N, C-alpha and C positions, 0 to 999 in steps of 0.2 A: 714846889716851893723849896723842897730839900735840895734839888739840883741847883737852884739859884744860889743857895747858901754856899755850896761847894764851889760853884763858879766864882763867887766873890772872894772866897778864901784863896783860890788859885790866883786870881788877878792881884790880890793884895800881896801874896808872897813874891810874885814877880816884881811888884812895885818896890818891895823892901830890898830886893836884890839890886835894883837900879838906884835906889836912894843911898846906897852905901858910898856913893861918891863917883865922880867922873874920873878920878885918877886911879890908875891901876896900881894896886898894892900887891906886892909879891910876898909870898910867904917863903918858907925856907927852901922849898924845892925849886922855886922860880916859876911857879904856876900862878898866874894872877887870881886874885880872889873873885873877880867877876866870873871867871870861868867856873870856879868852884860853886858860886851861887847859881849860876845858870844850870849846872849839872844837877844841883839839888832841886831846882825848879822843874827841870825836865823829869827827874825821878818822881817828884811830887805829882806832877801832871800825869805821868804814866800810871802810878799807883792809884790816883784818883779815877783815872779812866778805867782801870781794871776794876776798882771797887764799884764804881757807879755803873759801868757797862757790862759787868760780869754776868748778870742775869740775862740781859739781852743777847749777849754773845753766846752764852750757853744755850738759850732758847733757839737762837738762829741756827747754830750748828746742830742742835738736837733735831730741829725740824728738817734740816738738810739731811741728817743721818737717816731719819724716818723715811723721807722721800727716796733716798738712795736705796734703803732696804726694801721699800715697796717696789721700786723699779727693778731691783735685783730679783725679788720674788716673782714679779710678773715675767721677767725675762727667762727665769728658770722654768716657769709654767709653760711659757711659749716654746721653750727648748724641748721640754718633755713631750708636749703635744706634737711638735714637729717630728721628733724622733719616733713617736708612736705612729704617726701618719706615714712616715718614711718606711718604718718596718712593715706596716700593713700593706703599703703599695709594693714593697719589695717581695713580700710573701705572695701577694696575688700575681705579680709578674712572674715569679718563679713557678708558681702553680700553672699559670697559663702556658709557660714554656714547656713544662712537663706534659701537659695534657694537649698540646698543640697537635701532635701526630695522632693521638687518639681521637680528637675532635675531627680531624680531616678524614680519618678512616670511617668514623661514624657518619659524617656528612656524605661521603661517597656511597656508603652502604644504604643510607636513607634515600639518596638520589636514585640508586639502582632499584630499590624496592618501589619507589614512587613511579619510575619509568615502567616497571613491569605491571604495576597496578593500572597505570594509564593505558598501556597496551591491551591488557585484559578487558578493561572497561570499553575501550574502543572496539575490540573484537566482538564482545557481547552485544554492543549497541549495533554494530553492522549486521550481526546475525539476526538480531531482533527486527531491524529494518528489512532485511532480506525475507524473513518469515512473513512479516506483515505485507510486503509487496507480493509474495506468492499467494497469500490469502486473498488480497485484493484482486489479483489477476484471476484466481479461481471464481470469485464472486462475479467479477465482470464477465468472465466467460460464460458462466451459467446464465446470467442476465441476458447476454447477447443471444445465447441458444434459445432461451425462452421468447425473446423478442422475435427471432427468426421463425420460431414455430408458430407464434401468433400471427405473424405476417403471412406465413405460408398457408395457414388455415384460412385466414381472411381472403387471401388471393384465390385459394382453391375453391372456397365457398362462392366467391364472386364469379369465378370461371364456370363452376358447376351451375350456378344460377343462370348465367348467360347461356350456357350450353343447353341446359334443361329447357329454358324458356324458348330458345330458338329451335330445338330439335323435338322437344316433347309436344305431343298433341294434347288436346283437351282431355281425351280418354286416358292418356298416360298420366296426366296430372291428377285426375280424379283417383286413379288407382293408387298413385303414390300418396295421396292425401289419406286415403282409406287405410293403407298399410301403416302410415305414420300414426293415425288415430288408434289403430288397434294395438300397435306396439306401445303407445303411451298408456293405454288402458291396462295393458298387461303389467307395465312397470308400476302403476299405481296400485 
């Protein structure tokens, strides 16, 4: 309501300026009075605008100032963070450059040690396989010998049995049986 009153006052003041007449009156310097009234009206409107809009203008520019300061603080924080990250990355990069040759030498030494270890493991595994193969060969040889002995005994027994049955007479067989029985009794 207060604004409406000021607006009405401004409108009336401009109306007073026009009501002074349609004929231009000159004062001493030759400037028409209408221009003087118009200048006064403009000054009144300006000062009224300043008086009425002063708080809004101040609030507007204050909020803009706050927004600008907040944006400035954020950008400074981002700048500090970016500088810190840049410094950290630069430090790590420099450290990597310095330790590059050491890392290469260490990697070569580790590779050499690993190669030696693998060679030793392979040699020990080959030796173990060789020893197991020799053990297996000995066991198989003994088994073959035992099998051959058993086969030889069976075949000898069969041949002896055939030979004895074909060549031995009944008296010889009785004598052999008696000898066998006597030897068995002695053993018992």
